[in-house]
VEXLOMAR-435734 format. One line per 10 residues: number of its first residue (from 0); their letters; for each residue x, z, y of C-alpha. Coordinates in steps of 0.2 Angstrom, whole numbers. Layout:
NUM	A	X,Z,Y | ...
***
This chain:
0	MPLLLGCIAD	271,101,-328 | 272,85,-341 | 262,68,-333 | 252,67,-349 | 242,51,-342 | 249,41,-328 | 234,30,-323 | 230,12,-313 | 215,8,-305 | 208,-10,-298
10	DITGATDLGL	199,-4,-285 | 196,14,-278 | 178,17,-283 | 183,14,-300 | 199,26,-298 | 185,37,-293 | 175,36,-307 | 189,37,-320 | 195,54,-310 | 181,64,-310
20	MLNAHGLPTT	179,60,-330 | 198,65,-334 | 194,80,-322 | 177,85,-328 | 183,87,-345 | 200,97,-342 | 213,86,-337 | 220,91,-319 | 219,75,-311 | 226,69,-294
30	LYLGVPDDLR	223,56,-286 | 233,44,-275 | 227,28,-264 | 242,16,-268 | 257,20,-278 | 265,36,-268 | 282,37,-260 | 298,40,-272 | 297,58,-265 | 279,62,-270
40	VPQTEAVVIA	279,74,-287 | 263,76,-297 | 258,92,-298 | 243,87,-311 | 243,82,-328 | 235,66,-325 | 237,52,-310 | 225,41,-305 | 232,26,-293 | 219,17,-282
50	LKIRSCPPEQ	225,-1,-281 | 215,-14,-270 | 219,-30,-287 | 202,-34,-294 | 197,-50,-282 | 216,-53,-275 | 227,-68,-282 | 233,-64,-298 | 253,-65,-293 | 248,-49,-282
60	AIREATRAAD	240,-38,-294 | 255,-41,-306 | 266,-36,-293 | 256,-21,-286 | 251,-16,-305 | 267,-18,-312 | 274,-7,-298 | 261,6,-300 | 265,9,-319 | 284,10,-314
70	WLLAHGAGQL	282,22,-302 | 272,33,-316 | 284,28,-330 | 296,35,-320 | 288,51,-318 | 286,54,-335 | 271,46,-340 | 266,45,-360 | 253,33,-359 | 246,22,-345
80	FYKYCSTFDS	228,19,-344 | 221,2,-334 | 206,5,-328 | 194,-10,-322 | 176,-11,-320 | 163,-5,-337 | 157,-26,-332 | 172,-31,-334 | 173,-38,-317 | 185,-54,-316
90	TSEGNIGPVT	187,-72,-318 | 193,-84,-329 | 211,-84,-319 | 212,-66,-319 | 214,-52,-316 | 213,-41,-333 | 221,-53,-342 | 237,-54,-332 | 238,-39,-327 | 236,-33,-344
100	DALLQRVDES	250,-44,-350 | 262,-38,-336 | 257,-20,-341 | 263,-23,-359 | 278,-30,-357 | 280,-15,-347 | 279,-3,-360 | 287,-15,-372 | 273,-18,-384 | 264,-30,-393
110	LTVLLPAFPE	246,-23,-394 | 230,-14,-382 | 211,-12,-385 | 198,-18,-371 | 187,-3,-369 | 175,-8,-356 | 159,2,-363 | 154,16,-355 | 135,20,-366 | 130,34,-353
120	NDRTVRSGHL	130,22,-340 | 120,10,-350 | 137,-1,-354 | 138,-4,-374 | 149,-16,-383 | 140,-25,-398 | 148,-39,-410 | 162,-41,-397 | 147,-44,-385 | 146,-32,-366
130	YVGENRLSES	129,-28,-364 | 122,-20,-346 | 106,-12,-353 | 99,-23,-366 | 107,-39,-356 | 120,-49,-363 | 132,-47,-346 | 130,-64,-344 | 112,-62,-343 | 111,-49,-332
140	SMRNHPLNPM	115,-46,-312 | 132,-48,-315 | 129,-67,-318 | 125,-70,-301 | 142,-57,-291 | 147,-63,-275 | 167,-63,-280 | 165,-62,-298 | 153,-69,-305 | 150,-67,-323
150	TESFLPTLMD	141,-80,-334 | 151,-77,-352 | 148,-59,-361 | 159,-60,-376 | 174,-51,-373 | 188,-62,-384 | 184,-79,-373 | 185,-68,-358 | 201,-61,-362 | 207,-80,-369
160	MQTATGLTGW	201,-86,-353 | 212,-76,-343 | 227,-76,-354 | 226,-95,-363 | 234,-86,-379 | 220,-85,-392 | 226,-68,-396 | 211,-57,-394 | 199,-52,-407 | 189,-37,-409
170	IDQDIVDAGA	182,-22,-422 | 165,-21,-428 | 155,-7,-427 | 155,-5,-447 | 172,-1,-445 | 169,11,-428 | 155,19,-438 | 168,24,-452 | 181,35,-440 | 196,35,-433
180	NAIRAALATA	204,33,-449 | 195,17,-451 | 196,10,-434 | 218,14,-432 | 216,5,-447 | 209,-10,-441 | 224,-10,-425 | 239,-11,-437 | 230,-25,-447 | 226,-35,-431
190	KANGRRYVSI	243,-32,-424 | 250,-38,-440 | 240,-54,-440 | 249,-56,-423 | 231,-50,-412 | 236,-45,-393 | 223,-38,-387 | 207,-29,-396 | 188,-27,-391 | 183,-11,-399
200	DARHDDDMPA	163,-12,-403 | 151,4,-395 | 136,6,-396 | 132,25,-393 | 140,40,-384 | 144,47,-401 | 154,32,-403 | 168,36,-390 | 176,54,-397 | 183,42,-414
210	IAEAISDLRL	189,27,-403 | 198,40,-392 | 208,48,-406 | 211,31,-415 | 219,24,-397 | 230,40,-396 | 246,35,-401 | 245,17,-390 | 257,17,-377 | 244,6,-366
220	ITGGSGIGAR	225,5,-365 | 213,-3,-354 | 196,-1,-350 | 182,9,-341 | 179,26,-336 | 168,28,-352 | 184,33,-366 | 191,43,-352 | 179,57,-352 | 185,60,-374
230	IPQTLREQGV	204,56,-367 | 207,76,-364 | 198,82,-379 | 211,71,-389 | 228,79,-381 | 221,98,-384 | 219,94,-402 | 237,84,-399 | 241,105,-395 | 249,95,-376
240	LQNHTGNAEL	235,99,-366 | 226,118,-362 | 209,121,-357 | 206,118,-340 | 190,121,-329 | 184,118,-308 | 183,104,-296 | 189,103,-278 | 180,116,-268 | 169,104,-256
250	QSLPGHAAIL	170,108,-236 | 159,119,-226 | 162,106,-211 | 152,101,-194 | 140,88,-189 | 132,72,-199 | 137,61,-210 | 141,43,-211 | 135,28,-224 | 143,15,-224
260	AGSCSQATRA	135,-1,-237 | 145,-16,-240 | 138,-17,-258 | 125,-29,-261 | 119,-24,-279 | 102,-20,-284 | 106,-3,-286 | 114,0,-268 | 99,-12,-259 | 87,2,-268
270	QVAAFADSAT	99,14,-261 | 99,8,-243 | 80,8,-245 | 75,24,-252 | 86,31,-235 | 82,21,-223 | 66,33,-216 | 80,46,-216 | 94,40,-204 | 95,28,-192
280	TIVVDPVALH	102,10,-199 | 112,0,-190 | 113,-20,-200 | 130,-30,-202 | 127,-47,-200 | 140,-59,-204 | 133,-72,-198 | 129,-64,-180 | 148,-56,-181 | 156,-74,-181
290	GGTSSKEAIA	144,-85,-170 | 147,-67,-156 | 128,-59,-155 | 136,-45,-162 | 152,-36,-164 | 161,-22,-174 | 164,-13,-157 | 143,-13,-153 | 140,-6,-170 | 151,7,-171
300	DAAQRATISG	146,11,-151 | 128,11,-160 | 134,20,-175 | 144,36,-162 | 127,37,-154 | 118,42,-169 | 129,54,-176 | 127,63,-161 | 108,70,-166 | 108,64,-187
310	DVLVYSSTDT	114,54,-198 | 119,36,-199 | 119,23,-211 | 128,8,-207 | 123,-7,-219 | 127,-25,-224 | 117,-23,-241 | 105,-40,-243 | 94,-49,-252 | 103,-64,-266
320	ESLKHSQAEL	96,-78,-256 | 103,-70,-237 | 116,-67,-245 | 121,-85,-253 | 115,-90,-232 | 128,-79,-225 | 142,-88,-239 | 135,-105,-238 | 136,-104,-219 | 154,-95,-215
330	GVETSARLVE	162,-96,-236 | 162,-83,-248 | 180,-74,-243 | 175,-75,-223 | 158,-69,-225 | 165,-53,-235 | 180,-52,-223 | 170,-50,-208 | 159,-36,-218 | 175,-27,-224
340	DTLSFVARQL	185,-26,-205 | 167,-22,-196 | 165,-5,-207 | 184,0,-210 | 182,-2,-189 | 167,7,-189 | 171,21,-201 | 187,21,-190 | 180,25,-174 | 168,38,-183
350	ADNGVTKFIV	182,47,-189 | 194,48,-171 | 175,54,-164 | 173,68,-173 | 164,63,-190 | 172,70,-206 | 159,67,-221 | 156,50,-226 | 149,40,-242 | 156,24,-245
360	AGGETSGAVA	143,10,-257 | 154,-5,-263 | 172,-6,-271 | 181,-17,-261 | 172,-7,-243 | 179,8,-252 | 197,0,-251 | 196,-5,-233 | 185,12,-227 | 201,22,-236
370	EALEIDELQI	217,12,-228 | 207,11,-210 | 205,33,-213 | 224,33,-217 | 220,41,-234 | 232,43,-247 | 228,59,-257 | 210,65,-264 | 207,80,-273 | 191,78,-286
380	GAPIAPGVPW	176,87,-282 | 157,92,-288 | 149,75,-298 | 135,66,-287 | 131,56,-302 | 139,48,-317 | 154,42,-310 | 154,46,-291 | 161,64,-288 | 161,71,-269
390	MVSRSPQVKC	182,71,-266 | 190,81,-253 | 207,74,-243 | 217,85,-229 | 226,73,-223 | 227,68,-209 | 213,80,-207 | 199,87,-219 | 186,75,-223 | 174,74,-236
400	LAFKSGNFGK	171,58,-246 | 160,49,-260 | 164,32,-265 | 155,22,-276 | 153,8,-287 | 139,-6,-280 | 128,-4,-298 | 131,15,-299 | 117,27,-295 | 98,31,-293
410	ADFFERALEM	88,26,-277 | 89,42,-271 | 108,44,-272 | 112,47,-254 | 100,61,-253 | 107,70,-268 | 124,65,-262 | 119,75,-244 | 113,90,-252 | 126,96,-262
420	LP	139,98,-248 | 138,119,-241
***
C-alpha cells in the first residue's frame, strides 16, 4: 500500500495526538517511537515518527528530523507533516524554525505553512496571533512554561526570530472565509513575493476543511494535530484513500495501573488533585532526590507495593512557586532530568514486575517512559479525550498505554481513562 503521509512529531504526546486524529478520521496510521530500522516496511497509509526534539539543541533537532524525513521519503511518503504543539512551544533559537528550514530543503521546496490552530481544543489563530481560549498565547499560562516560555503570540514574529529571515507572512480570516481556492491563490502570491512560511488564520473548526484542501499539494506542511483531522477527507476526495474505520482493540489485562505525571501544567495538576483519593499517591521531589533524602529506588519500591492492592499515582506535578523554587536551587535542566530519570526508572521497575497499564502525563516524561519500556511501535486505540488515545504495544510484551500532553484533558481524565479498559 502507498505511504500517503509521513509525519514527524517533536514529542511523543504530539505524535499520539496526531495519530489519533488521522486514524479516527479514516487514515490508517502506525506510530513509531524513533526512526525505524531500514528493514521495517510501513503497513499503513500513514506513519507518525515520534522524536524528542522540542527542547534539545537545534543542531540535534535538525539531525534527527532530517533522518526521519529521509526514512519516510525513502519509503514513498507523498507528503511530509512536521507536527509541533498547538501552542507553538519553542524558543527564539528554535526548534520549529530550524527544523522547518531543514525539511523544506529535504523536499526541495521554497514555501510551507504554519498551522498550529486546533479550534476544538480552543487553539485559534486570529490576524496572525495564536490564542489559547480567549487569551493571546503570550498572556496565557504558557507565558510561564518552565522549558519554553511563550512571551510572543504573533506567529510571523515567532517564526522570524527562529529563522532570522523576515520571510513569514499570514493569510487573514477573510481569505479563509472565501474558501480553498482563495487560500491557494494567497499562498501562490506569498510564494511569488518571496515568502517562505505562511501562517493561516483559523477561528473555527469549520475553517479547517478549506485549509486542508488548499494545502493538499504542498510537499511539506507544519502545524498541530487540528489540521490532521481534515487530511483524510482530502485524500478521499482525491481518490487515493478508501474508507477505513476501526481502532486497535484494547486488551483485557490483569492487575492495577500506574499513572506517572511529570507535567506541571494547570490541567495535569487538576487531574492529579482529582484522582488523589482514588489511588496511592507518591510525590517525586527533585530537591529531595538531589539531596539524598529520597531516591528513585525507594519510590519504585513504594509504587510496586501499592500496585498489589490498587492503582498508583506517582507525580512531580506542583504549583508554579514550588517549581520555581526547585529550579532556582537545582537549575532547570537538573530539576527536569531528576524527575524524568525517576519516573522512567519507576516505569521500568513496574513493568519488570508485571504492570501492563500505564498513563503518562507530560511530553518529556512520556518520551522518557517510552524509552525505558523499550517501546518502538504503537497501534492507535480508542480516544480518551481530544488528542489523547489509548494505545496498544505488543513488544516486548502487550501493554495498554496513554501518553497525555500536559495541557490536555479535563480534571477527571485519569478516572475516565481507566474506566475505558476492559
